[in-house]
ROMI-816652 format. One record per atom (N, C-alpha, C): residue in three letters; x negated, y, z negated. Coordinates in steps of 0.02 Angstrom, whole numbers, plus 50000, padded with zeros to 5 digits. Atoms other than C-alpha are relative to their C-alpha. Layout:
// residues N
alaXYZ...
This chain:
// residues 274
met499745004750049met499184962349140met500354994050039arg499685004249973arg499534945649189arg500304993749942val499765006850035val500554929749117val499894994650031phe500105006649963phe499914913049170phe500494994849981gln499625006350003gln500904898149202gln499534995350002pro500455005749991pro500074880249201pro499865000950079ile500175001749924ile500094880749396ile499865008050017arg500114994549976arg499224895349495arg500224999450065gly499904999549942gly499614901649654gly499965005250049ala500244994949959ala499514917649734ala500085006349974ala499914994450034ala499414935649706ala499715005650052leu500334994849971leu499024953149767leu500375006250018leu499494994049975leu499514969349829leu500134998650079val500224996949964val499654984649969val499985004549989leu500214995249974leu499704994350001leu499794997749986val499905002350018val498534977049913val499324997149962ala500375002950048ala497224966049859ala499724994350011ala500555005750028ala496224949349888ala500054994650048gly499995004349955gly495724933849985gly499664992849971gly500205006049998gly495554914949966gly500044993749969leu499945009750040leu495134897249880leu499485000549946leu500414999450057leu494144891749739leu499224999150015gly500734997450020gly492594899749762gly499554995750051ala500415001549943ala492154891549942ala499575004750016ser500394993449960ser490844899650032ser500235000650061ala499814999349937ala491084906450184ala499704996150071pro500435004249941pro490804895450348pro499595004950050ala500404996749957ala489594900450475ala500455004050054gly499474997749954gly490544913550598gly500665003849962ala499454996850034ala491734919550459ala500285005350018arg499774993249996arg492754933050495arg500625002949951thr499434998150022thr494004945650424thr500215006250038ser499784994749963ser495054956250530ser500575005249973val499384997350026val496374969750491val500325005650047ala499664994949962ala497744979750573ala500565004249961leu499464995350024leu498934994450524leu500495000850045ser499504997049964ser500605000550581ser500475002149958gly499514996450041gly501995010750520gly500335005850029ala499614995849978ala503325023050542ala500035006549963val499774994650029val503765042050503val500665000950012thr499255001549983thr505675041750483thr500285006849959pro499805000649934pro506715051450533pro499505001650070ala500434996549971ala505895057050677ala500475007550021leu499844994650012leu505985075550698leu500245004450076thr499764996349953thr506995084450839thr500055005250003gly499804992450008gly507035102250896gly499335003949967phe500624993850037phe505875116350816phe500395001049931pro499754998350069pro506235115150625pro499645006549972thr500264994150024thr505815131750541thr499914999049943thr500175000750065thr505635124450372thr499794992049992pro500185006149990pro504685108150329pro500544995049979gln499425004850012gln505845092050338gln499694993649965asn500185005850044asn505895078650209asn499974993050032val500075006449954val505325061250286val499744994449955arg500295005550026arg504855044450235arg499534996650034leu500545003849968leu503195034850269leu500114992949988thr500135006550009thr503205016850298thr499384996750028met500685003949974met501525006150306met499944994449994glu500065005750014glu501184989450343glu499384998250032gly500675000450005gly499544981250334gly500044990250019arg500045008449978arg499084962350414arg499204998949998ile500765001750002ile497414953150361ile499984993450024val500045006749979val496884937950463val499104998149998gly500635001149997gly495284929150452gly499964991649979asp499975006850024asp494464912150408asp499274998649950asp500604998750032asp493074917250283asp500094995849935ile499795004350055ile493844906250137ile500274992150038asp499695006649978asp493864888050176asp500144998950085gly499864999649921gly493894891950365gly500755000749996val499394998049995val495754897350338val500115007049982phe499554993450021phe496104912750249phe499555006149982pro500324994650002pro495514930250249pro499475001149932ala500354999150073ala494134936150114ala500355005049956thr499694996550052thr494594943249956thr500015007949994thr500074992949990thr495044961649968thr499785004449933thr500174996650046thr494164972849846thr500135006849986arg499884992950002arg494594990549907arg500365002250063ile499904998949933ile495714997450039ile499945010049984val499914992450001val495585016550091val500405002950064met499554999149950met496855024850197met499955008149996ser500204992549971ser496525041250286ser500675001650038phe499414999549967phe498145050550345phe499755007250035thr500164996049966thr498025064650477thr500325006749979his499704994950020his498495082550455his500685001850020gly499184999349973gly500285089650481gly500464998649953ala499455002950054ala501085081950331ala499835004549923arg499994998050051arg501455089950157arg500184995249953val499895003150065val501355079249991val500065003849944asn499664996150039asn502295087149861asn500004995549933gly500065002650033gly501755075649720gly500095003949926arg499864994950056arg501635090649591arg500445000749974tyr499384998750019tyr503365093649597tyr500504994349958phe499535005950028phe504065077849541phe499784997249933pro500275002850065pro504005068749376pro499584995250015ser500565004149989ser502575058249352ser499934992049943cys499945006250036cys502275040749272cys499364999449963asp500615002550028asp500925036149143asp499704993450006pro500245006849978pro499925022249199pro499884995449934val500185003350054val499535017449027val500684997049968arg499335001750029arg501405016148961arg500274994950064leu499665004249948leu501745007349147leu499644992649985ala500265003950016ala500524994849095ala500234993949943ala499785003450068ala500974990948920ala500794998050002leu499305001549990leu502754990048974leu500214992750061arg499955006749948arg502474976349110arg500405002350060gly499604998549944gly503184986649250gly500705002049990ala499304998850031ala504794989749158ala500395006850041pro500004992749962pro505705004249255pro500285004049944arg499984993950046arg506035012249073arg499275003349981ala500554998050005ala504185013649075ala499875007550022cys499814994049962cys504515029149191cys500425005049994pro499514995749987pro505355044049187pro500385000550063arg499544999849941arg506845046449309arg499675004050046gly500394994549936gly506315053149489gly499204998350015ser500815001849989ser504435046549462ser499924994350059lys499975006549927lys504915030749587lys499875002750061ile500034997349925ile504225035249754ile499934995850042gly500085004249929gly504225020549850gly500104992549959glu499955006250002glu504365000849859glu499794996250053gly500125004949954gly503864987149951gly499824993149975trp500115006650007trp503104969449952trp499204997650025ala500665004349986ala501484959449974ala499974993250016phe500215006550019phe501024942450014phe499274996850009gly500725003850010gly499494932449947gly499994993249993thr500195007049997thr498794915849962thr499554997249952ala500485001850041ala497814905449836ala500014992749996ile499945007250005ile497524886849848ile500504997650038ser499545002449941ser498624885550009ser500665002149968val499354998350027val500024893349901val500205006450010thr499834993149992thr500844908649957thr500525002949954ala499434996550058ala501884920449844ala500005007250033arg499684992449985arg502904937449881arg499865002249933leu499984995650045leu502564950749775leu500355006649991lys499784994449997lys503634964149734lys499625007349985met500404993750001met502944982649746met500435004949979asp499704993350018asp503544997449647asp499395006149996val500504994949989val502695013949686val500275004749957tyr499654994250032tyr502785028249566tyr499345006050000asn500344995049980asn502095044949556asn499445000549948gly500344999850046gly500525046949465gly499855007549959pro500084993550043pro499955060549324pro499965006150048gly500084993949962gly500135077749410gly500034999150077gly499995000549928gly500415069849586gly499344999150028arg500655001249977arg498675065949597arg499734992250013ser500065007049985ser498745048049614ser500804994750011met499525004849983met499965034049668met499924993849961leu500035006950035leu500345018149546leu500304995850033phe499655004349979phe500715003249628phe500024994149965tyr499925004950047tyr501404990549519tyr500394992850038phe499855006749971phe501484970149570phe500324995749963ala499745004350036ala502604957349503ala500194994350045thr499655006549968thr503164939849541thr500054995449942asp499825005250042asp503914925949448asp499934992850017asn500115007449961asn503474911249570asn499605001550060pro500275006050027pro502474901549588pro499635000549935val500324999250044val501494909249462val500255008149964val499854992750034val501934924149343val499435005350005ile500444996049987ile501074940949383ile500115006749996arg499984992950026arg500984959149318arg499435004150003asp500654995549999asp499694970549385asp500065006850025met499834991249969met499474989349442met499325000750040ile500504996449976ile498374998849558ile500165005849988asn500004993150027asn498015015849498asn499675003550062ala500194998049951ala497735024049672ala499855007450010pro500154992149985pro496805042249682pro500345001550060phe499714998449942phe497735051749821phe499685009150005thr500434993249997thr496535067849870thr500185003150077ala499844996249950ala496915081149995ala499115003050026leu500664998149958leu495355084350125leu499925005550026arg500054992449975arg494645099750187arg499504998050063gly500434999449942gly494065099950369gly500124992150021gly500025005649972gly493685084050476gly500694997750040arg499405002349961arg495025072850562arg500524999749967tyr499555003550051tyr496065067550408tyr500095005449948gly499784995150057gly497085078150284gly500024997049928phe499835004250058phe497385066150161phe499594992649990arg500235006350021arg496465050750076arg500414996749940leu499825003750049leu497275036449969leu499494994749987thr500535004950016thr496035024049879thr500194995949952leu499815004350054leu496605008949808leu499414993949983pro500535004950039pro495264999349698pro500504994549988val499635005650023val495944981649688val499754997449926pro500215003350084pro495864975949484pro499784993750023pro500355006950007pro494924960049454pro500674995549998gly499335003349999gly496734953349412gly500364997450063leu499835003249943leu497234953749577leu499574997950052gln500445004349963gln495624946849656gln499954993549982glu500105006850027glu495564932149552glu500574997449950leu499305001150056leu497134923649464leu499584997149948ser500395003150079ser495704914149342ser499324999750047asp500775001349985asp493774910649352asp499914996550071gly500215003849948gly493374905749533gly500634998950054met499414999849960met495284907149595met500155005550037val499914993749964val495154920849723val500704999550041thr499445000049979thr496614924949809thr500015005650086ser500124996749924ser496864932350010ser500635004650003leu499444995749992leu497954946750036leu500085000050077arg499825001949931arg498834942450199arg500615004850031gln499634994149966gln500104955250233gln500375004649952phe499714995350064phe500874971150143phe500525005050042lys499684994849963lys502254983650177lys500285005349953ala499814995450054ala502784998450082ala500335006950035thr499754992049978thr503865015550102thr499975004449934val500074993950053val503635030650005val500335005450024gly499714993849975gly504525046150015gly500764999850017gly499125000449988gly506455051050057gly500285003949947met499754994850060met506755058949888met499855006449990thr500144994849985thr506905075949857thr500055004149914val499814996950074val506895087949691val500015008650010lys500044991749990lys507315106649665lys499495003049950val500554995950020val505935118249640val500185007350003arg500094992149980arg505875137749615arg499445002850033glu500664997049952glu504805146849747glu500435006950019arg499804993249987arg504955165649766arg500715001649969gly499384998050044gly506415168449642gly500504996350013arg499335002949962arg507635156349743arg499804991049982val500175006250003val507905136949702val500024997550071val500065002049936val507465127249858val499974991149991arg500185007050005arg507375107349877arg499454997350047arg500635002849968arg505795098649918arg499894992750009gly500145006249994gly505325082349984gly499444997549982phe500715002450027phe504035070949917phe499525000450060ile500304999549937ile503435070350099ile500385005650050glu499684995949946glu503755085150227glu499474999550058ala500364997849948ala503235088250392ala500505004350051met499514994849962met503685101050522met500084997350072thr500075002149924thr503455090250685thr499824992849994cys500075006849991cys503595072650723cys500554997250059pro499445002349964pro504575070150887pro500034993250037pro499905008349994pro505385052950940pro499454996950056gly500355003249983gly504125041951003gly499235002550009ala500634996250019ala502625051850952ala499374996749960leu500275004250038leu501055042750876leu499525005849954val500294996050033val500215049150726val499224995949970thr500695004450021thr498395043250680thr499984997249923val499965002250076val498075033450524val499324996249996arg500595003350004arg496365025450474arg500074995749935gly500265002950059gly496085010850361gly499314995849987glu500695002250008glu494435004750283glu500234994649949phe499955004050054phe494484988450180phe499284995349994thr500625001750021thr493124981150085thr500174992849967phe499775007250025phe492984962150042phe499474997549958gln500505004450040gln491994950249924gln499464997050029thr500685005049964thr491144938350045thr500155001750074ala500004998249916ala491344947450218ala499855007750006pro500334993049991pro490634964350296pro500755003650011pro499424995149996pro491914978850287pro500315000650050ala499684999449931ala493254980550412ala500505006749997ala499664993349985ala494024996650491ala500515000350037thr499514999849959thr495545000450583thr500185007150021asp499564993349991asp496125016550674asp500544998150041ser499255002149983ser497965014450700ser500445005750014tyr499484993749988tyr499555025150731tyr500584996549947leu499334998950035leu501195028050648leu500405002150042gly499614997549960gly502545029150759gly500645006249968cys499504994650038cys503845044750728cys500584996850023gly499375003350010gly505515035750697gly499944992550014gln499995006649989gln504835017950746gln499324997550006ala500785003050013ala503265007450704ala499874997850070pro500465004449963pro502115002150830pro499954992749996pro500025007550013pro502174982750866pro499204998649981phe500755002849995phe500594972750814phe499904995750047gly500285005649939gly499594961550933gly500174993249975pro499875005850014pro499804944850951pro499484996549962glu500535002450038glu498154941350856glu500115001549925phe499774998150072phe499144948650699phe500604998149978pro499325002550011pro500554937650677pro500285001649922ala499645000350088ala501824939950508ala499704994049957ser500155004350041ser501054929350356ser500484994549999val499315006250020val502914920150342val500385004150033pro499354998649946pro504114919650463pro500435004849964gly499364994650031gly505484934250436gly499605004649951ser500334993750035ser504094946050342ser499845004250029ala500214993449958ala503944957550486ala500445005549985
C-alpha cells in the first residue's frame, strides 16, 4: 500500500526490490551485478553443549548500467539460500498477520508483541533521486515466512511489504531458503517509473522466548547455532531476478563475528551507508 505525493522519487526493499528510470531501454552491453556479505554474531567460542542464540546480519549491494546507462535493472525477486548448521525457531514465536500489517500500514500495533524479529534499511533510486527506506521484519504465520515492511516519507511516501516464504531444505548444500517476491508497488512507483534497488541491510534474530520442552521451561532464540568460531566463514547464496537484465547469482560468505568486506567494484550507494 503506497500513498503518493506530487513528486516521486525512490523506493525498494531487502532484503529488496527494484531498478531504474522512466522506462528507458537498456543500452548495449548493459549489466547488473550483485554482491552479499554479512555476519553471525556473536561468534561462538569453545564447545557449547546447547544451541546458542545468535543474530544474522545480511547486506546486499547491486550495481549496473541497465537503466539509462547509470542504474541497476529493476529487481523482481531475490532468493537467499543459507547453509546447514543453524536452527530457525519461528514456530515458537508470536506471528504477525500480513493482511492486518498491510491494512494498518506497518503500524507497530498491527502485530503482537514479540513478533518483530528484525529491522534494517534499503536504498532505492528512481529518476536520479535516492531514498532510504526503513525496514521492519516480522515473523510470518506459523514461522513459515518473514514479513519485510518498508516505509519512507521523504522524498515520497511509501508503505509496502514483501511476504517472503521461508523453507527448510532436505539434502544438498543448503539448509534453508528465503524467497522474496518483490511486489509491483516496489518495482514501479507509477506506470513506467521503475526503481533501482542499490543497497540493503537487515539484522534478524537475537530475541528469545520461553518454551516447554520435555517437561521443563527453556529459552529458545529465534536463530540458534552450535558453532561459529571467530574468523570462520559461512556460505550463503543469493539469486536475483530482474525486469530487463539476465538473472544474477552470487556465492558469498557470512563471517562469524564480523562481516567480510565488499570488493571495490561494489561501493556503498550512499556515503556512510556501509
